[in-house]
N, C-alpha and C positions, 0 to 999 in steps of 0.2 A: 749115503745117508747123512754122514757128518764129516765136517773138516774143522778142525781146531775146536771141536765141541760145540759147532753150530749146526742148525738144521738148514740144509742147503738145497735138497733135491726131493722130488716127489717120492714119497715112501713107497716100499713094496710092504707086503702084508706081515713079514718077519720083522720089519723094523720097529713095530708097535710094542716096545718093551718097557718095562717099568724104568729102566735106566734112561732110555731115550725120550719117554714122556717127562722124567724130570728134568732133563736137559733142555727140552723144549720149553718147559715152563720157566726155567731159569732165564731163558734167552728172551721170552715174552715180557717177563717182569722187569729184567735188569738190563739188558742190552740197550745201549743209547741209540743205536743204529734203527730208524724207524722201519726200514725195509726188512731188516732180520726180524724184527718185531711182528711185521704183517705175515712173513713167512712162517713164524713159529705158530702164529694163530691159526693160519690155514691148515697147516700139519696136525695141530691138536685138535681142530674140528674133525677131521678125517679119522684121527685116532679115536675119538669119542665114539663114533658110530661104527667102528671097526669090530668084527667079532672078537678080536683080542682084548676089547675093553672088559670083557667079563672076567678075564685074567688080571689085568693091571689095575682095574679099580679097587679091588679089595687089598691089594698091596700097598696102593697109595694111601689107603686109610690107617695105615700103620702108626702107632702112637708115637713113633720116633721121627716121623715126618712132620715139616712145617704146616702150619695151617692152609696156605696157598695150594700146596699139593694134595693135601687132604680134601680140599673143596673141590679140586678138579675131579678127584675119584668120586666123591658123592654126587656131583653134577653128571658124570659120565653114567653112572647107576640110574639116575633119574632119566636121562636121555633113552637109555636102552628099554627101560620099563615103559615110558610113556609113548614113545614113538616107534618101537620095534617089539611090541607085546607079543605079536603073532610068532615071533622066533622062539619064545620061551616055551619049552614043553610043559604040560600041564602036571606032569609028575614032579617038576621042579619048583611048583608055586610055594609049597610048605617050607622047603629048605631055604628058599629066597626071604621068605617072611621072618623065619627065625634068625637068619643072618642079620636082616635089617633091624629087628628088635634088638639084637646083640649090640650091633654097633651105635645105635641110638642110646642104649643104655650107657656104653663107653664114653660117648661124646656128651652126654647130659651134664657133665662137668667139664667139658673142654669147650673148643671153639663154637661160638654162637652160630656163626655163618655156615659151619660144617653141619651141625646138628639140625639147622632148618633145612639144609638141602637133602640130608637123610630123611627127615620127617616128609618131606615133599616126595621123595622117592617112594616111601612106604604108603604114603597117601594115594599115589598113582596106581601102585599094586592093589591097594584095597578097592579103588574104583573099577579096575579092571576084572576083580574076582567076585564084586559084589553083585546080586545078592546069592548067586548060586554056589560058587566055589568057597566063598567066605561070608556066610550069612550073618554072623554075629560080630562082625569087624570091630565096631566100637566097643562094645561090652568087653571084648578080648583085649583090645588096647588098654582099656582102663583096669582090667584085673592083672595084666603083665606089669604095669607100672606101679601098682598098688602093693606087688608082692616085695617082700624085704629081700635082700641078697645082693650079691654083684659088688659089694664095697661101694654102693652107690647111695649118698644120704637122701632122705625123704624129700628134702626141699627140691633137690636137683631133678629127682625122679618126677616130681610133681610138675615142674616146669617143662620138661620134656614132654610129659603127656599134653599138657595144654599147648604146647607148640603144635603138637601132632594133630590134635583135634582143631586147632585154629586153621591149619593149612590144609586140611582135608576138604572143607566146602570151597576154599579159594582155588584148590587144584581142580576140582569139579568145574568151576566157572569157566577155567581155561583149557580144559582136557580137550583131546581130540577124539572123544568117544563118538561112534555113529549115533545118528539122531534117535533110532529106536532105543539104543542102550542109554542114552541120556535120560530118557523118560523112565526106564527102569531103575536106573541109580538114583536118580532125584527122589524117587518114591522110597527106596531103600535108605537113603540118607534121612528123610523125612521121619521115617520110623525110628531111626537112631536117636532123635532128639530125646526120646524118653530117657535114654542112658547119660546123655550128656547134661541135660537140665539139673537134675538133683546134685550131680557132681559140682557144677559151677555155682549153684545155690550154696551148697555146704562150704565150699572154699571162700566165697564172698563174704558170708555171714560169720565165719569163725573169726573170733576176735584176735587170735594169735596167728592167723595168715599174714605172710610178710606182704609188704607193699608190692613188691615184684611179682608175687603170686596173683594178687588182685588185678593189678594191670593187665597181666596175661588172661585173667578170666574175662575182663571186659572186652579185651581184644577178639577172645574166642567167642563171646556172644554176639559181636558186631559180624563176625564172619557167618556164624549160623543163621541169622535173622534173614540174610540176604538169600537164603534157600527158601524164602516164604514161609518160614516157621510161623504159624497161627499166633497172632498177638495174644490171645486168651492163654496160649500155652507158655508164653514167655513173660506173662504180665508180672509175675512175683519177682523176676530177675530185672526186669525193667525199673521196677520200683526200688529195688536194691541199688540201681545204678544212681538213683537220686541221692541216696545216703552217701555215695562215694564223691559227689561234686564237691563238698567243702575241703577235700583232701587234694592240694596243688598238684601232688604227683600223679593222681588219678584223674583229675579233672578232664583232660583233653580225651583220653580213652573212654571215659564214662558219657561224655557229649557225644561222641562218635557212635557209641552203642545205642544211646536212647534215639538219636536222630535217625540211625539205620532202621531201628525196630518199628518207629511209628510212620516212616515214610513209605514201607512196602505197600503196594497197591492193595493187596488183600486186606490190609489192618482195618479199612473203612468198616468192615462187616462187623467188627467188635465194638459196637457203640458204647457197652456197659463198661469195657476196658477203658476206652477213650475218656469217658466221663470221670473215671477214677485218676485218670492221668492229669486232668485240667486243674484240680487243687494242687497236684505235686508241681507242676509247672509254676503255678501262681506262688507257691510257697518260696521260689527262687528270687522274687522281686527285691528282698532286702539284700541279697547277696549282689544282685544285679546294680542296685543303687550304690552300694559300697565301692564295686569295682568302677563304676563311672566316676564316683567322687574321687578315687585314687588313681585315676588315670591308668587302670588295669585293662588295656583293651583287649587282651586274649580272654579274660574271663566275661567281660560283657558280650564279646563276640559269640563265645560258645552258649551262653544262655540264651541270647538271642537266636542263634540257630535252633535251639530245642523249641522255642516259643513258635518261631515261624514255621518249624516242621509239623507242629500239631495242628496249627491254625490254617496253613496253605493246603495240606494234605486232607484236612477233615472239616473244613469250615461248613459245608452242606449238612453232613451228618450232625455235627454240632449245633447248627442254627435249627435243625428240625426237632432237638430236643428243647421244646418250649419251655418246659418247666424249669430247664437248668440255664435259662437264657441270661440270668445275672452272672454266671460263671463264665460263659463265653464272651460275654461283654467286657469282664474284667481281663480276659486273655487278650482280647482286641485291644484294650487300653495299655496292656503291657508291651504289646507290639508297636503301639503308638509311641511310647516311651522310647523303643529302640529305634524308630524312625527319627525322632527328633533328638536323639543322643547329642549332647553338646560336642562342640568342635566342628573343624571343617574337613570334610571329606577329601582326599585320603590321607591327610596329614596327621590330624588329630584324633580321627576316628575312621573306623573301617566297617563298622557295624550297619549303618544306616541303609545303605544299598541292599542289604540281604532281605529287607522287608518289603520292596516295592512290588515283587510279584503277588505277595499276599493280599494287597489292596485290590489288584486285578481280580483275583479269585474271589474274594469275598464279594465284591461288587457283581461279578458274573452269577455267583450262586444266589445272590438275593433277588436279581433281576429274573432269575429263571422260575421262581415260583408264580403261582396263579395270582391274579391281581389282587384278591382279597388278602392273602398272607404276604404278598409283597408290600402292600399298604402298611401292615403291621410292622414289618422289618424297616421299612424306610423311616417310620416314626422315630425308631430307636437310632437307625445307624445314618441318616442323613446328616444329624449334628456331628456325627464321628467324622464323616467325610469333609465337612467345612472345617473342622479342626485340622484334618490331614492337610488340607489345601494350605493353611497358615504355616503348618509345620514345614511342608515342602518348600514354600517360598522362602522361609527363613534359611532352609538348609542350601537353597540355590544361591543364596548371597555370596559375593566374592569376599574374600578377607580385606583387610586393610591393605593400601598399596605397598606399604613397607612389608607387611608379611608374605603377601603374594610374590614380590620381587625375590624372597628368599626361596621360593619353591623351586624344585628341580623341573626341567622340560617334561618329564614323565609325570611327576604330580599334576602339572598343569593340565596335561593331556587327559589323565584320569578324571580330574575334576570337570572337564569339558564333557566328557562322555557321561559322566553322572549327571550333569545339568539337562542332557539330552534325555537321559532316562526319566529324569523328574519331570520335564516337558512332556513326554509322551503320557505319564501317569496322569499329569493335570488334563490332558486331552481326553484320556478315557473316563476320568471321574466327571467331566462335563456331561456325559451320557447320562449320568444319574441326576446331578444337581441342576442341569439345565441353565435357564437364562438368570436364575438367582445367583448362580456362581459368578457370572458376568457383572450382575450388579454389584455384589459383595466386593469384587476386585476393583471396580470403577469407584465405589465409595471410598476404599482404602487409599486409591491413586489420588482421588480429589482432595482427600484430608492431607496428604503429603504435599501436593502441588499448591494447595491454597493456604497452607498454614505459615504464616510470615514470623509468627513468633518462635517456632522451634524449629530450626533447620534440620532436615534429614540427610542422612548420609546417601551419596549416589548410589551406593550398594543397595540400599533398601528401595531406592526408586526403580533401580535397574532390575531389581528381582522382581517387582510387581509388574513392570512393563514386559518382562520375559514371560510371567504367567499369563498375561493377557495375549500376547503373541501366540503362546503355545495352543490356546484355544481358537483364536481367531484365524491362524494360519491354514486350518483345514476345515474349519466351520463356517457356513455362511451366516454372519452376524448383522447382516444389513438390515434385517427387520428388528433387531434387537432394540428395547427400550433405552438402553445405556447409550446409544450412538449419538443422539443429539447432545447430550451432556458431554460425551467425549470429545466431540468437535469443539466444544467451548474449551477444553483443556488442551487442545493441540498446540496453541502458542507456547504454553508452559513446557509441553513434553518436548516441543521442538528445541526449546533452549537446552535441555537435557541431553537430548539426542545430538545436538550440535556439539556439545562439550565433549560427548563420547566420541564423535566423529574426530573432533580436532585431537584427541588423545590418540586414536587410531592412526591418523594421518601423520603424527609426529613420530610414531615409531617406524612409519614405512621405510625410511632408509636403512634402518638397522635390519628390517625384515628381509628386505632385498639383499644385504649384506649376508645374512644368515642363510639365504637360499643356497649359497655356495658350500655350506657346512654340513656334511651328512649326519653328523651326530645331532643336528638340530633340524632334521628334515620334517618329522611330523608337526613340530610346534610352528616353524616357519612356514611351511606350505598352508597349514589350516589357518594361520593368522591372516597371510595373505589373501586366502579365499575370503575370510570374513570381511577384510577391508573392501575387497572388490565387490562384493555382494551389498555391503551396507553403506559404502561411501562412493559408489561408482560414479555419480553425477560431480564428485569433487575431484575425480582422478584424470580428466582428460589432459591437464598439463603434465601429469607423470606417465601417460599412457606408453609413449614410446620407449621410456626408460624400462617400465615394468616388462613390456613385451621383449625388449632386447636381453635383460636379465634372465628372464624365463626361458627365452630361446637358448641362450648359453648353457644353463644348467641342464637342459633337457638334452641338448647335443652331447654333453659331457656324460649323461647318464648317472648323475650324481644320486638320483633319487630311486626308491623302489616303485614298482608299477603302481601301487595305490596312489602314492603321492604325486606322481606323474600325472595321473587321472584328475587328482584334485587340482593341480596346477592348471590344467587345460579347463576345469570348471571355472576357475578364478579368472582366466583370460576371457572366457565367454561373457562373464559378468562385466569384465572391464570393457570389452568391446561394444556390448550392448548400449553403452551411453554416449558412442562416438557417432558422428555424421556418417551417413552410408558409404560415402566414397572412402573416408578413413577407415572403415571397418574392411573394406574390400582390400585396401592397400596392406593393412595389417595382416588380414588372412592370408594373402598371397606370401608374404614375408614369412610368416608363422608355418604354413603347412606345405610350401613348396619342396623343402627338403624331404619331408615324409612322402609326398607323392612321387618323388624322384626315387626313392627307396622302395616304394610299394611297385613301380613299374620295374624295377631291377628284380624283385623278388617273385614277381608275376611270371618272369621269364624262366626261372630257375625251375629244376625238377623238384616237385613236392618233397619235403622232408621235414623231420620234427623242429630242426633248428629254424628253417625259415617259417614254418607255421607260426611259431611263437612271435617271431618278428611281425608277422602279417596282423596276428591278433592284436598285438600292441599297437600297431599303428591305427587299425580300425578303431581300437578302445580310445585312443587319443582324440579322433575325429568325433566320435559319438559323444564323448564328455565334453568336448568344446561347443558342439551343437546343443547339448543339453540346456545350457544356461545362456547361449547367445540369443537374446529375444529383444529384439528392437521394438515390438508392440507394447511392452512394458513401460516405454517412454511416456506413452499418453497417460497409461494407468497411474503413473507415479508423479504425474507433473503437480500434484498438490503439495509435494514435499519441499521443504524449505530449500534444498539444494538442486531440486531437479531442474531441467533445462527450459528456456522459456516455452511458452505455449506454441510458437510458430514450428519449434523442432519436433513437436509431438504430432504433426500431420504425416499421413502415411507416405513412405517413400514412393516416388513416381515410378520406379522400376520394380524388378522382382526382388524379394528378399535376399540379403546376401548369402545366408545359408543355402537357399534354391540355386543361386549362381554358382557357388562352389560345388555343390552335388551334382548340377548338371555338366560341369567340367570334368569331373572325375567318375562320372556314371559309366562311361565305357571301360575305364580302368578297372572298376569294381565288378564288372560283368567278366572281364578277363579273368580276375582272380577266382571268382566263382567257378568259372568253366573247368579251372583245374581242382578246386577243392569241395566240389559240390557234394561229395559224399563225406565230408568231414563236418560234423554237427556243430564244433566250436567255430570254426571259420564261418559257416552259415550263420550261427547266432552272432558272431560279432559284425557281420555284413548287415543283418537285420535290425541290429541294435542301433546303428548309426541312422537308419530311416525311422525306426520307432522313436528314438529321442527326438530327432528332428520334427516328426508328425506331431507329438505330444506337445512341443514347445511352440511350434509355428502355427498348428492347427490349421485353419482355412487359407493361411498364406502359403501353405505347402502345395495348394492345388495345382501350379503349373507342372509338377512331377507326377500327378497321380496317374496319368495315361501310362507313362514309361515305366513307372514302378510297378503298377498293376500288371503289366505285360511281363517283367522280369520276375516277378512273385509266382506268376502262373507258371513260366518256363520252370523255375526251381522246384516248385510243389509237385509238377507233373513228372519230372525226373526222379527226385528223391524226396518224398513228403518228410518235412522235418517240423518239428513243434514251434520252432522260433518263426518259421514262415507263417505258421498258421495264427500265431500270436500277432504278427504284422497285419495279416489279412483282416483279422477281427478288428484291429485299430483303424485301418482304412474304412471299412463298412461302418464302423461307428461314427467316424466323423464325416465322411464324404457320400453315403449312401443316399442322404435326403437332398443332395444338391443336384439340381437338374443337369448342369453343365458336365459333372464328373460320374453321372449316374452310369452311362454306357460303359466305361472300363470297370467300374466297380462291379456292376452287374455280371460282365463277363468273367471277372476274376471270382465273383462269388460262387457262380455256377461252377467253373472249373474245379475250384478247390473242394466244393461240395461233392462234386462227382468223383474225384480221386479219392477222397476220404471215404465216401459211401462204398467204393469198389474194395478199399481195403478192408472195411467191416465185413462186407459180403464174403470176402475171401477168408474170413476168420482170422486176420492179422491185425484187428484193431488194438491199438496199444490204450491203456488206460489213460494216459495223459492226451492221447489224440481225442479219446472220447469226451474229456472234459472241454478241450479246447474248441472241438467242433460244436459241442452244445452251446458254448458261449457265443460262438460265431452265429448260429442260428438264432439265438436269443436277441443279439443286437440287430440282426437283420429284420427281425420281426418288429423290433421296437423302433427302428429308424426308417424303415422302407419295407412295410408288407407286401408291398407291389412285387418284391423279388420272388415271393412264393406264387405268384401268378405265372411265372416263366414256364414255357412249355418244355425248356431244357431241364428243369429241376424235378427231379422225382421225389415228390413230396412224400409218397408212400415209403420210399427208402429212407428218407430223413426221419421219419416217423418211427421206423424199425431201429434205426441207429440208435436213436434217443432210448427206445425200450431196452435195447441191449446195454446201452451204457449205464441204465439204472441198476444193473446187476454186477457192475464192476465193484471191486473191494475198496478201491481209494475213494474216500470222503469228498475229496474237491470234485471229483469226476461227477459224483452222484449229486451234490449239492448245484453245480452248474446245469446239470441236465434237468433236474427238477425246477430250476429257474426258466429252462427254455419251455418246458410243458405248461408252466404257469402263464406264459406269454403266448404259447401257442393256442391253447384251448379258447380264449376269448375271440381269437380270430374266425371261430367257426361261422360266426354271423356276416363277416364281410369278405372272407377269402375263399371261394368255393372249393378249391383243391384241399384246403385244410379241412372245411366241413365234411367232404367225401371221406377222407382218410380216417377222421376221427369216427365217423358213423360206421365204417367198415372195420376198423381194427382197434377201435378205442377200448374194446373188451380186453385186448393184449396189454394195453397200458394198465389198465385197473388191475389185472392179475398180477403184473410185474410189481405194482404198488402193494398189493395185499400180501404178496410172496415177502417182499421186505418187511412189512408191519409183522409178519407172522414168524420172523426170526431171521430172515435172510440177509438182513443189513443191520449195521450197528444201531443201537438205541439212540445214539447222539444224532442220528439223521432223521428221527421220526417227525420233527416239525416240518422238514422239507417235504416228505411223504405226504403228510397232512395238508400242506399248501396245493399239492397236485389233486388231492381228494376234494378239498374245498372247491378248487376251479372246476373240476369235473362236475360236482354238484350244482355249482352255480350257472354253468353254461352248457350242460347236457344231462339235466335232470331225468327227463323221460328214458334216456338210454341208460343211464347209470342206475336206475331203478331196476331194469331189467338185468343189466350185466351183474350187479351185486348179487341178484338171487341166483343167476345161473352159476356165477363163480363161487359162492360159498355154499351150494349144493353139494359139491365135491367132497367126499368123505376125506377127513384128515387134512383139509386145505382151509385156511394156509398153515395150520398147526394141528397135530394129533391131540393137542391139549385143550383145544375149545370145544364146548358141546354145541349142538345145533341151537339151543336156546341162547347162548350167548352169542353166536353168530347172527341171529335175528335181532337180538337187542341192540348190537353194534349196527346192523343196517339201519334199523329205525332210527337210531341217535343220528347217524350221519345224514340220511335223507331229510331230517328235520332241520338240520342246522344249515341254512343258506346265507346267512349273514354274520354269524358270530364265529370268525376264524378262530379266535382263541379257545373256544369251546370244542371245536373240531379237533384242534390239537390235543387237549386234554383227553377227548374220548379216544383217539389213536394211541396216546401214551398208556391209557388205561388197557386197552385191548391188546396191545403189543407185551405188556406184562404178563397178561393172562396166557398168550400165546406162548411166551417163554417159560412158563411155570414159575415167573417170579413175583406174582401179584401177592402182596401181604408179607413179603420177606424185607429182612433188614437190607439185602442186597439190592433191592429195588431203589434204595435211597442213593445209587451210585450217581444218576444224573439228576 
């Protein structure tokens, strides 16, 4: 057992004595030898779960022991109670409870860490005995610690009680209770709130309560509200939290309690309470302004968290209280103040980023109302969103060059990510503000670039260009009114851009040097990627050097996986600007070492180590092909530094990416043959082709035939989602091309047949359901002739779709609804579709009605309404009969609807063949009636 006082061997049961445990703990804490520490830790873990723990744990809690030893004793108690409860005889429950109460009382004035572990142990005991064996657990805890005696002062007893009440819900959240017991215990804990709440209120409101007690009260409240305590029942305590905010010692815990309380999903039901909280939050504005003025980032951050929690979680509920619109608008403006808080994120302020999700949520809620109410809200909030754009563009500005140079690499990276978040927000806001936003940005840009009297900083100009780019990158603005004017500004913008390019190119040598420094990995690689993307036509003279340095750092494995992928993307941008022969030469040099390594790995027996290496190499190739796009040379030839027009002509031979893929195709097939049952390797292989197809589009045509054949073999052997994704991509791009139709048709039929057989055997995964529905959708959209094939069982496709509508996953249901809205219009021109709809359309209607009746989430009702609208538009005579037959059944689609309500619904639906929005409203109204929610506050959830 021991040699010279050290734990050295595997213990026998008799070794777990108090003396040996103490020696092991001493070895764990003080022995400088790491092997001895590890041995001691392993031995102590065995001791903790041994039957002897019941004897030594109480002895270790003796007052003459040091806190580290006492802590181990308390931890051993918790482990035995929480993990080995079934070993404890029921006649020992009361004794164990009494002993724990006694120990907690003893330690209420002792070590805080030991006290907490003892409280957690008693909490675990309570959770295991509630509600049957210990029905009044919380009232008894309160009574025991309010009794005088034991030589423990009142303040210490109070703090111990609060610690116990705080850890009780926390222990519930992490407990290993069986699922059926979790529900029972949660209900029992919910009923105990009636004992906890008055105690917390009394302690928080007493003028003589010490700060430590009040802080513990706030922590306790934070813990209990996570059990979904109704906001109406904690309303008074939450209001008391606001009175604690001016106290610096209580500020953080008060913020946490308020945010936790109003962020609970169930709290949106209590609109009256929420309305009372709005003025409370608004009353914090003066404290917020003072904090900002004094540079107190912690306080401004905390107040912003409260305002955002209320606005983000309850914007729809508060928007609907029309008579209180001014209060909510004031809250929105308070959040706007937080968004525009002075300073540069993340150096001078860390608050503004908290607000960005709120602006998404508010916009979504406004746009979800019917057109009449939407118009009212837009009148109020469109000016707010225009102001938001100004604020975000200001926040996106770079600091002065001198200040930026003083930032750390981590701060620069955080600022880069923050600007990406701003870009995403601007792109989203465009959906609400539309073309007027582009005009607004154009006017600002025009004023800056044509104002010869007052020079503007490059930061201001760059931020505006960044805003314009954020919108133009993903939205087709070719038909915008601002484009002709923007073309007139291009020479001036080009001057600015050229300056920025010159700045970027001037730092290229430093960036290449920094690539070899692991500490500068993220900043150096992301900067090189930016330079290669934005200045690629300036880079041919530097290309050889950039490729050589990049190859060297990749071979030395200096960077983590994600940075290696970024580096390959950078090289893809770089190579895109070179002549084809130079691209091929550089590609050969760049990827030959990896191909050789992949060949070696393909010959080895599969194991976890070579799997990671294979996935890494495949990832490098797919990231390289993501950005290697020579077709963009023609698109970008209008730029000042683009190549001459003559180099923009299509290359005479196949695309360089296709050349490389054809060379490595056999090798990839070899890898697949050994790893076909591993979804991660299959996904990595598919990613290479998916990225290449997305980038090359129709230039990928030479490989369509062989890739289609390989995909079919893969999917026939082991169907995997990534292969289905790639098939969908191929159908989307190539199904309508005459030359590529035969292999695409064969692939589509094979994948459909395999997937349908999975569904028919009852093995259809939800993910597969969504993917196959999207495949059917694109097949119909791009080439409806695919559904004329004799090899395609259209009836089985239809039934597969009906089955997918009943899956619980929202993405699956959405894509399936999309498929049916594309399928139903084809009744007129695709006979097999017409036949199956005529024969089995009633099954589709029943599935839709079942979902509306409560079978699917309310958030999906718009999608089901689209299917119903499509049925009405393209199958009206049949729908009239089907609706009558389906709704005749008693209790269908819900026992809550009457025959009269079903008749009204039928008449309303059959009447609406033009107004899709109206059909959506009818469906939403009917689903509320079916769910028993019509006219309730809870109905405002969506």
